[in-house]
C-alpha atoms as one frame of an Amber mdcrd trajectory, in Angstrom:
protein
   3.042  -6.929  20.243   6.587  -6.366  17.873   7.665  -3.968  15.388   9.783
  -6.077  12.976  12.056  -4.786  10.218  14.249  -7.395   7.814  14.309  -9.715
  10.861  14.475  -7.549  13.468  12.487  -7.201  16.333  11.584  -3.978  18.567
   9.626  -4.045  20.842   6.556  -1.345  20.436   6.810  -0.469  23.885  10.420
   0.605  23.877   9.724   2.232  20.616   7.138   4.196  22.188   9.140   5.403
  24.850  12.005   6.504  23.354   9.515   8.640  20.761   8.201  10.176  23.623
  11.526  11.293  25.181  13.198  12.271  21.561   9.698  14.541  21.165  10.080
  15.844  24.507  13.842  16.400  23.528  13.312  18.415  20.052   9.719  20.227
  21.230   9.235  20.647  25.219   6.207  19.286  25.231   4.101  15.335  26.293
   3.551  13.978  22.789   0.204  11.075  22.426   1.736   8.422  20.175  -0.116
   7.353  16.745   0.512   4.351  14.457  -0.881   3.263  11.131   0.672   0.110
   8.949   2.198  -0.872   5.534   0.290  -2.807   3.419   1.052  -5.511   1.135
  -1.307  -6.746  -1.472  -1.994 -10.845  -1.389  -4.017  -9.922  -5.082  -5.540
  -7.010  -7.360  -3.198  -5.077  -8.677  -3.605  -1.670 -10.556  -7.180  -2.405
 -10.372  -8.347   0.191  -7.905  -7.825   3.599  -9.692 -10.268   1.737 -12.474
 -13.039   1.114  -9.334 -12.169  -2.385  -9.806 -11.399  -5.164  -6.154  -8.605
  -5.540  -4.528  -7.152  -7.387  -1.633  -4.593  -6.133   0.289  -3.726  -6.966
   4.815  -2.443  -4.188   6.778   1.349  -5.095   7.957   2.838  -4.681  10.600
   5.963  -2.540   9.905   4.062   1.071  10.437   4.817   4.493  10.219   4.611
   6.192  14.074   3.546   9.322  14.388   4.677  11.108  17.736   2.367  14.919
  17.968   1.602  17.324  20.342  -0.490  20.513  19.040   0.617  23.922  18.927
  -1.641  27.258  20.233  -0.752  28.593  16.680  -1.490  27.159  13.456   1.705
  25.975  12.323   2.568  23.096  11.499   6.346  21.346  12.850   7.136  17.538
  11.805  10.698  16.253  12.029  11.696  13.143  10.189  13.443  10.647  12.423
  14.690   8.535   9.029  15.998  11.534   7.085  17.014  13.741   9.911  15.001
  16.723   8.082  12.645  19.131   9.295   9.722  21.225   7.664   6.539  23.467
   8.345   4.066  24.724   7.222   1.011  27.778   8.522  -2.206  26.380   8.064
  -3.954  29.658   7.316  -1.808  29.841   3.927  -2.507  27.155   2.412  -0.104
  27.897  -0.934   1.536  24.038  -1.400   2.372  23.419  -4.750   3.271  19.655
  -6.141   6.334  18.543  -4.991   8.494  15.138  -5.011   9.652  15.948  -1.075
   9.448  13.811   1.913   7.514  16.925   3.361   4.444  16.673   0.611   3.109
  13.490   2.248   2.955  15.796   5.957   1.802  18.747   4.875  -0.323  17.882
   2.104  -2.128  15.886   4.180  -2.980  18.761   7.085  -4.207  21.172   4.032
  -5.956  18.247   2.910  -7.602  18.135   5.991  -8.184  22.282   6.442  -9.792
  22.245   2.879 -11.978  19.814   3.597 -13.749  21.748   6.274 -11.771  20.180
   9.114 -10.213  22.487  11.231  -7.370  21.163  12.631  -4.963  23.416  14.469
  -1.234  23.500  14.049   0.793  20.566  15.784   4.446  19.445  16.521   4.792
  16.197  14.654   7.868  13.990  14.738   7.437  10.971  12.549   9.473   7.802
  12.637   8.908   5.402   9.489   9.805   1.748  10.038   8.242   0.614   6.530
  10.874   0.062   3.876  11.027   2.953   1.387  10.245   2.305  -2.359   9.959
  -1.338  -1.414   6.187  -1.425  -2.619   4.197  -1.360   0.745   2.713   1.763
   1.021   4.889   3.731   3.128   3.567   7.130   1.683   0.261   6.125   2.886
   1.254   5.246   6.175   2.681   8.339   6.813  -0.212  10.045   5.380  -2.539
   8.238   7.670  -0.378   7.673  10.703  -0.202  11.731  10.407  -3.590  12.564
   9.596  -5.016  10.882  12.625  -2.805  12.604  14.722  -3.818  15.997  13.448
  -7.700  14.858  14.233  -6.528  13.428  17.314  -4.640  16.574  18.729  -6.963
  18.775  17.340 -10.309  16.893  19.389 -11.931  15.870  16.273 -12.785  12.820
  14.460 -13.829  11.821  10.769 -14.500   8.404   9.770 -11.956   5.930   8.242
 -13.304   5.893   4.573 -13.112   9.854   5.085  -9.526   9.867   6.638  -8.629
   7.449   3.333 -10.271  10.009   0.957  -8.003  13.089   2.138  -5.176  10.860
   1.935  -5.823   9.749  -0.748  -6.599  13.389  -2.023  -3.287  14.680  -0.110
  -1.149  12.399  -2.310  -3.069  13.407  -6.048  -2.596  16.845  -5.503   0.534
  17.666  -3.164   2.487  14.646  -4.169   1.328  14.096  -7.657   0.685  10.575
  -8.113  -2.291   9.512  -9.220  -3.036   6.559  -6.775  -6.055   4.626  -6.283
  -7.601   4.402  -2.606  -6.502   1.371  -1.756  -3.582   1.452   0.064  -5.415
   4.568   1.745  -8.092   2.302   2.978  -5.864  -0.583   4.101  -4.101   1.608
   6.428  -7.230   3.326   7.801  -9.584   0.042   8.312  -6.713  -2.925   8.206
  -7.421  -5.666  11.214  -5.367  -8.256  12.826  -5.331 -11.658  11.262  -7.637
 -10.950   8.547  -8.003  -9.544   4.759  -9.300  -7.057   3.580 -11.961  -7.307
   0.365 -12.259  -3.755  -1.063 -14.519  -2.740  -3.235 -12.838   0.578  -4.675
 -16.157   2.099  -6.798 -17.890   1.870  -3.278 -15.720   1.509  -0.731 -17.743
  -1.120   0.703 -15.340  -3.669   2.270 -15.450  -7.514   3.749 -12.577  -8.624
   6.082 -11.532 -12.031   5.466  -9.625 -14.543   7.651  -6.574 -15.459   6.520
  -5.110 -18.763   5.941  -4.513 -21.136   9.028  -2.066 -23.542   7.913  -0.726
 -21.301   5.293   1.677 -18.360   5.503   2.230 -14.951   3.328   5.523 -14.252
   2.965   6.688 -11.182   1.836  10.547 -10.764  -0.129  11.805  -7.354  -0.743
  14.158  -7.197  -4.130  16.332  -4.796  -2.738  15.701  -2.838  -5.823  13.615
   0.949  -5.127  10.496   1.625  -8.133  11.941   5.033  -7.885  10.780   5.743
 -11.338   7.254   3.696 -10.626   5.315   7.126 -10.460   5.533   7.999 -14.453
   5.346   4.428 -15.002   2.008   4.533 -12.987   0.915   7.586 -14.559   1.336
   6.180 -17.759  -1.076   2.853 -17.491  -3.130   4.567 -15.160  -3.537   6.778
 -18.462  -4.012   4.136 -20.809  -6.846   3.014 -19.140  -8.611   5.713 -19.227
  -7.942   5.633 -22.631  -9.640   2.264 -23.029 -12.931   3.379 -20.735 -13.739
   6.260 -23.300 -13.048   3.965 -26.305 -15.108   1.345 -25.170 -17.870   4.277
 -23.404 -18.476   5.211 -26.779 -19.437   1.015 -27.700 -21.103   0.576 -24.314
 -22.495   3.611 -22.523 -23.362   2.307 -19.070 -19.132   1.901 -19.075 -17.366
   4.394 -16.434 -14.067   2.566 -16.045 -12.387  -0.486 -17.002 -14.757  -2.417
 -13.834 -17.346  -2.354 -16.311 -16.106  -4.252 -19.035 -15.970  -7.810 -19.532
 -13.321 -10.264 -21.284 -16.129 -10.966 -23.668 -16.937  -6.841 -24.396 -13.367
  -6.433 -24.822 -12.927  -9.061 -27.192 -15.566  -7.693 -29.317 -13.807  -4.150
 -29.603 -10.134  -5.053 -29.322  -9.891  -3.644 -32.966 -10.716  -0.816 -31.511
  -7.869  -0.062 -28.974  -4.081   0.470 -29.614  -2.528  -3.139 -28.551  -0.866
  -2.081 -26.057  -4.313  -0.120 -24.508  -5.734  -3.227 -25.351  -3.075  -5.259
 -23.036  -3.697  -3.162 -19.876  -6.754  -3.795 -20.418  -6.776  -6.712 -20.058
  -4.663  -7.137 -17.233  -7.269  -5.357 -15.524 -10.681  -7.251 -16.572  -9.095
 -10.152 -15.829  -7.283  -9.303 -12.484 -10.488  -7.889 -11.355 -12.235 -11.858
 -11.391  -8.867 -13.524  -9.946  -9.832 -11.009  -7.033 -13.689 -12.203  -6.821
 -11.663 -15.706  -7.232  -9.127 -15.672  -4.357 -12.323 -14.291  -1.757 -14.064
 -17.553  -2.434 -10.733 -19.872  -2.003 -10.063 -17.633   1.489 -13.644 -18.760
   2.635 -13.131 -22.352   1.809  -9.635 -22.161   3.024  -8.310 -23.746  -0.869
  -4.668 -22.197  -0.639  -4.080 -24.157  -3.663  -6.702 -22.430  -6.065  -5.448
 -18.960  -4.161  -1.883 -19.638  -5.168  -2.931 -20.741  -9.004  -4.849 -17.106
  -9.313  -1.357 -15.677  -7.012   0.213 -16.640 -10.650  -2.219 -15.276 -13.082
  -2.066 -12.820 -11.762   2.188 -12.206 -11.745   1.702 -13.281 -15.700  -0.256
 -11.150 -16.518   1.539  -7.785 -14.834   4.388  -9.316 -16.321   3.134  -9.592
 -19.730  -0.138  -7.162 -19.967   0.718  -5.322 -17.676   4.773  -4.575 -18.077
   4.924  -3.682 -14.113   7.166  -6.740 -13.211  11.313  -6.571 -13.446  13.741
  -8.882 -13.595  14.659  -9.229 -10.417  10.759  -9.706  -9.108  10.572 -12.405
 -11.606  13.691 -13.916 -10.445  12.083 -13.970  -7.158   8.689 -15.687  -8.350
  10.470 -17.704 -10.310  12.486 -19.506  -7.712   9.898 -19.418  -4.911   8.344
 -21.614  -7.648  10.588 -24.635  -7.026  10.530 -24.390  -3.464   8.570 -27.345
  -2.155   5.323 -26.227  -0.477   4.834 -22.583  -2.294   1.145 -22.672  -3.645
   1.985 -19.046  -5.500   3.491 -16.149  -5.406   3.760 -12.922  -7.506   4.980
  -9.291  -7.558   2.818  -7.144  -5.149   2.448  -3.098  -5.291   2.953  -0.638
  -8.287   5.932  -2.305  -9.717   9.255  -2.100 -11.448  11.387  -2.979  -8.234
   9.858  -3.921  -4.720   8.250  -7.055  -3.520   6.939 -10.115  -4.022   4.447
 -11.995  -2.025   4.527 -15.562  -1.982   1.423 -18.263  -0.488   3.907 -20.792
   1.521   2.393 -23.976   3.592   3.652 -22.981   6.851   5.197 -26.027   7.891
   7.711 -25.137   4.700   8.361 -21.619   5.903  11.663 -21.657   7.075  12.959
 -23.999   4.341  11.999 -20.826   2.158  13.360 -18.331   3.442  16.664 -20.205
   3.144  16.241 -21.609  -0.553  14.830 -17.533  -1.739  17.510 -15.950   0.181
  20.311 -18.802  -1.520  18.879 -17.588  -4.667  18.655 -14.848  -5.004  22.250
 -13.970  -3.401  24.009 -16.129  -5.527  21.740 -14.628  -8.604  22.375 -11.754
  -8.200  24.780 -10.807  -5.322  21.933  -9.279  -3.013  20.075 -10.646  -0.231
  16.778  -9.621   0.059  15.026  -8.753   3.219  12.471 -11.247   4.089   9.265
 -10.565   5.809   6.490 -12.604   7.511   2.803 -10.821   6.513   1.109 -11.093
  10.489  -1.950  -8.817   9.157  -2.335  -5.789  11.748  -5.392  -3.534  12.870
  -5.533   0.188  10.573  -4.114   3.631  11.960  -4.657   3.755  15.851  -2.979
   5.784  18.881  -1.059   3.423  21.011  -1.366   4.281  25.059   1.232   1.423
  25.908
């Protein structure tokens, strides 16, 4: 197995060895090593917090955590990426919402304690290989890797679903991002070579084998979605407004998941225009996810690709979370022979696109995308092949 970043290969064995050595120098202890993947969402954007359907895959870009137990109740963490440290005492959970990298780590420790998981103190060294601000869920990757490491270091275990819920709560309560459950679920439950169809209401999921003759390829616009959190929360508020208004007419409605397009059109005049359009995206996107499952099950990349293009148009026009660079990448991809479909992926306002490409056309796709995007923007996009990986685990090699 290899960890890839922007076309570079680093063997996991050498990375594990380096992390062990650096942990030993930093803490004078022997460490266990854990990893949790980032994710790419194949289709189903902004549906998770509406109790709908999503279809992510776990990527082989991951966050790595070296960990060892302490004899006291303190959690010490050092970020290899930022060369910064932070700490907390588990006996004094006074964390507040904060816009700081340590909230993703210490918030998970606090959430575990608050959920009655009696974790002990730990020393942690964290190194992330998931690009920041790219919409590939570096945050959930950190949360899940840290949560799993803290549990294992304390001799405890939780089900993957329970761990995902605790990590989501940490991001909601201590980071202040009102994220849904998708990112944490795929980081916990992903499987190599499979996509995961997730029902975000019941948390039931189905593993679906990926296409054998087509490849998902991620293109990073190199535009970070730094301002996305406020816009994300605003979109969520719009959806809650729609749900509240529609529930007055349809008592069975508790989320947009429960509304059909027929229902939406029937009561459209009750909704502000922007709320109507946000709702139309979510409802139609849920339908696209279920149709995409059928396309995967019958190995039909053409239909899957068409659904991706429809998804991007809806995200651009109705949900208004795309951007110039993302639209450009999708446009360039649409003109390349062998591309079935392309769309923005992640929360939006920057980040990445994902394209479904015939396996024999992948090399030309990479060249054409890089050439066209750099010519238009002056930026060279990072391009990642999606090799679906397993969810969180301990690395023993």
